[in-house]
C-alpha positions as CSV (number, residue, x, y, z in Angstrom):
1,M,16.3,26.7,-5.1
2,I,13.0,25.5,-3.7
3,L,12.2,23.7,-7.0
4,V,15.5,21.8,-6.7
5,Q,14.7,20.8,-3.1
6,L,11.3,19.6,-4.1
7,Y,12.6,17.5,-6.9
8,F,15.3,16.1,-4.5
9,V,12.7,15.1,-1.9
10,Q,10.5,13.6,-4.6
11,S,13.5,11.5,-5.8
12,L,13.8,10.0,-2.3
13,D,10.3,8.4,-2.7
14,D,11.9,5.6,-4.7
15,I,14.3,4.8,-1.8
16,F,11.9,5.1,1.2
17,N,8.5,4.2,-0.2
18,P,9.1,0.4,-0.4
19,F,10.3,0.3,3.2
20,L,7.5,2.5,4.6
21,T,4.9,0.5,2.7
22,L,6.3,-2.8,4.2
23,F,6.3,-1.3,7.7
24,Q,2.8,-0.1,7.4
25,R,1.6,-3.5,6.2
26,E,3.2,-5.2,9.2
27,E,1.9,-2.5,11.5
28,L,-1.6,-2.9,10.2
29,V,-1.5,-6.7,10.8
30,H,0.0,-6.3,14.3
31,T,-2.6,-3.6,15.2
32,L,-5.4,-5.8,14.1
33,L,-4.1,-8.9,15.9
34,L,-3.7,-6.9,19.1
35,R,-7.4,-6.2,19.1
36,F,-8.3,-9.8,19.8
37,L,-5.2,-11.8,20.6
38,K,-3.0,-11.8,23.8
39,T,0.0,-9.6,23.5
40,S,2.3,-12.4,24.6
41,V,1.2,-14.5,21.6
42,I,2.3,-12.0,18.9
43,E,4.8,-9.7,20.5
44,Q,7.8,-11.5,19.1
45,N,6.5,-12.0,15.5
46,T,7.1,-9.7,12.5
47,G,6.7,-10.3,8.8
48,K,6.5,-14.0,7.9
49,G,6.8,-14.8,11.6
50,L,3.1,-13.7,11.9
51,L,2.3,-16.9,10.1
52,S,3.2,-18.9,13.2
53,V,0.5,-17.2,15.2
54,D,-2.6,-19.5,15.4
55,F,-5.3,-16.9,16.0
56,S,-8.1,-19.4,15.9
57,K,-6.9,-21.1,19.2
58,T,-9.0,-19.9,22.1
59,E,-6.0,-19.9,24.4
60,N,-4.3,-17.3,22.2
61,Q,-7.3,-15.0,22.2
62,L,-8.2,-12.3,24.6
63,P,-11.2,-13.0,26.9
64,L,-14.5,-11.8,25.2
65,A,-14.7,-8.9,27.7
66,R,-11.3,-7.6,26.5
67,I,-11.7,-7.9,22.8
68,E,-11.5,-4.4,21.3
69,A,-14.9,-3.3,20.2
70,G,-14.3,0.5,20.3
71,G,-15.2,2.8,23.1
72,P,-18.6,3.9,21.8
73,T,-19.6,0.3,21.1
74,R,-19.1,-0.8,24.7
75,S,-20.1,2.5,26.5
76,I,-23.2,3.3,24.4
77,A,-24.4,0.5,22.2
78,F,-23.9,-2.4,24.7
79,K,-25.9,-0.6,27.3
80,K,-28.9,-1.1,25.2
81,M,-28.4,-4.8,24.7
82,E,-29.0,-7.9,26.9
83,A,-25.9,-9.8,28.0
84,E,-26.5,-12.6,25.5
85,Q,-26.8,-10.1,22.7
86,Q,-23.5,-8.5,23.8
87,K,-21.8,-11.9,23.8
88,T,-23.1,-12.7,20.3
89,A,-21.9,-9.3,19.0
90,V,-18.4,-9.8,20.4
91,L,-18.2,-13.3,19.0
92,H,-19.1,-11.8,15.6
93,M,-16.4,-9.1,16.1
94,R,-13.9,-11.9,16.9
95,S,-14.9,-13.7,13.8
96,F,-14.5,-10.6,11.8
97,Y,-11.0,-10.1,13.2
98,Q,-10.0,-13.7,12.4
99,T,-11.3,-13.5,8.8
100,T,-9.6,-10.1,8.2
101,A,-6.3,-11.3,9.7
102,K,-6.3,-14.4,7.5
103,Y,-7.1,-12.2,4.5
104,L,-4.3,-9.8,5.3
105,L,-1.8,-12.5,5.9
106,N,-2.8,-14.2,2.6
107,N,-2.6,-11.1,0.5
108,L,-0.1,-8.6,1.9
109,P,3.6,-9.1,1.0
110,L,4.9,-9.2,4.5
111,G,8.5,-9.8,5.1
112,G,9.5,-9.0,1.6
113,G,7.4,-11.7,-0.1
114,D,4.7,-11.4,-2.8
115,G,2.0,-12.7,-0.5
116,I,1.8,-15.4,2.1
117,T,-0.5,-18.4,2.0
118,V,-1.9,-19.5,5.4
């Protein structure tokens, strides 16, 4: 009986895996964007709607002090740096986020497509 149940559950992979994979892709992009963009800018966008987000515009971005750098980065590493070094580091983080977001939007099949060109 257990073998039958296992095969049945395995057969469901074909049904659910495409949906779960799509959800994870969109969730990945949203999570990344929330680390450096204002929530109000991206909260209404999913799938291909993420293409309408201009993450290079300063007015869409979080202030440097609110860009997600990770707890240990701010609480430990930044304490050992001068203010100008901290600013430079956060600017590099923002650049990383922008580059990564552009890559993901160009290469992940969001919203059912085979890849989106920005």
